[in-house]
DRENPA-3360 file (N, C-alpha, C; in nm, 2 decimals, always signed):
BEGIN
1 = QSHELLVT = +11.74/-1.01/-1.46/+11.73/-0.86/-1.47/+11.63/-0.83/-1.59 ~ +11.61/-0.93/-1.68/+11.53/-0.90/-1.79/+11.38/-0.93/-1.77 ~ +11.34/-0.97/-1.65/+11.20/-1.01/-1.62/+11.14/-0.91/-1.52 ~ +11.01/-0.89/-1.53/+10.94/-0.80/-1.44/+10.93/-0.86/-1.30 ~ +10.91/-0.99/-1.30/+10.88/-1.06/-1.17/+10.93/-1.20/-1.17 ~ +10.98/-1.24/-1.06/+11.02/-1.38/-1.04/+10.93/-1.44/-0.93 ~ +10.87/-1.55/-0.96/+10.77/-1.61/-0.86/+10.83/-1.74/-0.81 ~ +10.83/-1.76/-0.68/+10.87/-1.89/-0.63/+10.74/-1.95/-0.57;
9 = LEENVIAG = +10.73/-2.08/-0.58/+10.61/-2.15/-0.54/+10.65/-2.27/-0.47 ~ +10.60/-2.29/-0.34/+10.64/-2.41/-0.27/+10.52/-2.45/-0.18 ~ +10.51/-2.58/-0.16/+10.40/-2.64/-0.08/+10.46/-2.66/+0.06 ~ +10.51/-2.55/+0.11/+10.57/-2.55/+0.25/+10.56/-2.40/+0.29 ~ +10.60/-2.37/+0.42/+10.59/-2.24/+0.46/+10.70/-2.16/+0.39 ~ +10.67/-2.03/+0.37/+10.76/-1.94/+0.29/+10.89/-1.91/+0.37 ~ +10.87/-1.88/+0.50/+10.98/-1.84/+0.58/+11.08/-1.96/+0.59 ~ +11.21/-1.93/+0.55/+11.31/-2.03/+0.56/+11.30/-2.13/+0.45;
17 = GAGSAVSE = +11.22/-2.11/+0.35/+11.20/-2.21/+0.24/+11.29/-2.18/+0.12 ~ +11.26/-2.25/+0.02/+11.33/-2.24/-0.11/+11.33/-2.10/-0.16 ~ +11.21/-2.03/-0.15/+11.20/-1.89/-0.20/+11.29/-1.80/-0.13 ~ +11.31/-1.82/+0.00/+11.40/-1.74/+0.08/+11.54/-1.76/+0.03 ~ +11.58/-1.88/+0.00/+11.71/-1.90/-0.05/+11.74/-1.83/-0.18 ~ +11.64/-1.84/-0.27/+11.65/-1.77/-0.40/+11.67/-1.62/-0.38 ~ +11.59/-1.56/-0.28/+11.60/-1.42/-0.25/+11.74/-1.38/-0.20 ~ +11.79/-1.46/-0.11/+11.92/-1.44/-0.05/+12.03/-1.45/-0.16;
25 = YLNDKGNR = +12.02/-1.55/-0.25/+12.12/-1.56/-0.36/+12.11/-1.44/-0.45 ~ +11.99/-1.40/-0.50/+11.98/-1.29/-0.59/+12.03/-1.16/-0.52 ~ +12.00/-1.14/-0.40/+12.04/-1.02/-0.33/+12.20/-1.02/-0.32 ~ +12.26/-1.13/-0.29/+12.40/-1.15/-0.28/+12.47/-1.11/-0.41 ~ +12.40/-1.15/-0.52/+12.46/-1.12/-0.66/+12.42/-0.98/-0.71 ~ +12.34/-0.90/-0.63/+12.31/-0.77/-0.67/+12.19/-0.76/-0.77 ~ +12.12/-0.86/-0.79/+12.01/-0.86/-0.88/+11.89/-0.79/-0.81 ~ +11.82/-0.70/-0.88/+11.71/-0.63/-0.82/+11.58/-0.65/-0.90;
33 = VSIMHLGL = +11.54/-0.77/-0.90/+11.41/-0.81/-0.97/+11.31/-0.82/-0.86 ~ +11.18/-0.79/-0.90/+11.07/-0.81/-0.80/+11.05/-0.96/-0.78 ~ +11.03/-1.00/-0.66/+11.01/-1.14/-0.63/+10.89/-1.15/-0.55 ~ +10.81/-1.26/-0.58/+10.69/-1.29/-0.50/+10.70/-1.43/-0.46 ~ +10.69/-1.46/-0.33/+10.69/-1.59/-0.28/+10.55/-1.64/-0.25 ~ +10.51/-1.76/-0.30/+10.39/-1.82/-0.28/+10.41/-1.95/-0.20 ~ +10.34/-1.97/-0.09/+10.35/-2.09/-0.01/+10.25/-2.09/+0.10 ~ +10.27/-2.18/+0.19/+10.17/-2.20/+0.30/+10.20/-2.10/+0.40;
41 = PDAFLPHG = +10.09/-2.06/+0.47/+10.11/-1.96/+0.59/+10.18/-2.03/+0.70 ~ +10.25/-1.96/+0.78/+10.32/-2.01/+0.90/+10.22/-2.03/+1.01 ~ +10.13/-2.12/+1.00/+10.03/-2.14/+1.10/+9.98/-2.29/+1.08 ~ +9.91/-2.34/+1.18/+9.86/-2.47/+1.18/+9.73/-2.46/+1.08 ~ +9.73/-2.56/+0.99/+9.61/-2.57/+0.90/+9.52/-2.68/+0.95 ~ +9.39/-2.66/+0.93/+9.30/-2.77/+0.96/+9.32/-2.89/+0.87 ~ +9.28/-3.00/+0.92/+9.28/-3.12/+0.84/+9.18/-3.12/+0.73 ~ +9.21/-3.18/+0.62/+9.11/-3.18/+0.51/+9.17/-3.24/+0.38;
49 = KHADLLKQ = +9.09/-3.23/+0.28/+9.14/-3.28/+0.15/+9.25/-3.19/+0.10 ~ +9.35/-3.25/+0.04/+9.47/-3.18/-0.01/+9.42/-3.06/-0.10 ~ +9.34/-3.09/-0.20/+9.30/-2.99/-0.29/+9.22/-2.87/-0.22 ~ +9.14/-2.91/-0.12/+9.07/-2.81/-0.05/+9.16/-2.71/+0.03 ~ +9.26/-2.77/+0.09/+9.36/-2.69/+0.17/+9.44/-2.60/+0.08 ~ +9.48/-2.65/-0.04/+9.55/-2.56/-0.13/+9.46/-2.45/-0.18 ~ +9.34/-2.47/-0.21/+9.25/-2.37/-0.25/+9.23/-2.27/-0.13 ~ +9.22/-2.31/-0.01/+9.20/-2.22/+0.10/+9.32/-2.13/+0.12;
57 = CNLDSQGI = +9.44/-2.18/+0.08/+9.56/-2.10/+0.09/+9.60/-2.03/-0.04 ~ +9.51/-2.03/-0.13/+9.53/-1.97/-0.27/+9.65/-2.03/-0.34 ~ +9.67/-2.16/-0.32/+9.77/-2.23/-0.39/+9.72/-2.33/-0.49 ~ +9.59/-2.31/-0.53/+9.54/-2.39/-0.64/+9.57/-2.31/-0.76 ~ +9.54/-2.36/-0.88/+9.58/-2.29/-1.01/+9.51/-2.15/-1.02 ~ +9.39/-2.14/-0.98/+9.32/-2.01/-0.99/+9.38/-1.91/-0.89 ~ +9.41/-1.96/-0.77/+9.47/-1.87/-0.67/+9.61/-1.82/-0.71 ~ +9.69/-1.91/-0.76/+9.82/-1.88/-0.81/+9.81/-1.77/-0.92;
65 = ETSIRNKL = +9.73/-1.80/-1.02/+9.71/-1.71/-1.13/+9.67/-1.57/-1.08 ~ +9.57/-1.56/-0.99/+9.52/-1.44/-0.94/+9.63/-1.36/-0.87 ~ +9.71/-1.43/-0.78/+9.82/-1.37/-0.71/+9.92/-1.31/-0.80 ~ +9.96/-1.38/-0.91/+10.06/-1.33/-1.00/+10.00/-1.21/-1.08 ~ +9.88/-1.22/-1.13/+9.82/-1.11/-1.20/+9.81/-0.98/-1.11 ~ +9.77/-1.00/-0.99/+9.76/-0.89/-0.90/+9.90/-0.82/-0.87 ~ +10.00/-0.91/-0.86/+10.14/-0.85/-0.83/+10.19/-0.78/-0.96 ~ +10.17/-0.84/-1.08/+10.21/-0.77/-1.20/+10.14/-0.64/-1.22;
73 = NEIA = +10.01/-0.63/-1.18/+9.94/-0.50/-1.18/+10.00/-0.40/-1.09 ~ +10.05/-0.44/-0.97/+10.11/-0.36/-0.87/+10.24/-0.30/-0.92 ~ +10.32/-0.38/-0.99/+10.45/-0.33/-1.03/+10.45/-0.27/-1.17 ~ +10.34/-0.27/-1.24/+10.33/-0.21/-1.37/+10.33/-0.06/-1.37;
% end
């Protein structure tokens, strides 16, 4: 409750992943914190170098930072 945003990050699809479990748990406990889930899209990805695929999905360090900064600006 003392934080503006909780971010979950996983190298898997978001739906049904660890972030979903975190959301369910917090909701069950009545916690109302903003949550942002970062993960792979629920789609087939092309083959390629691991780093290139993470960048394409905005899951490299720059993409993660940008996503978090944008979300914090939205909720501010």
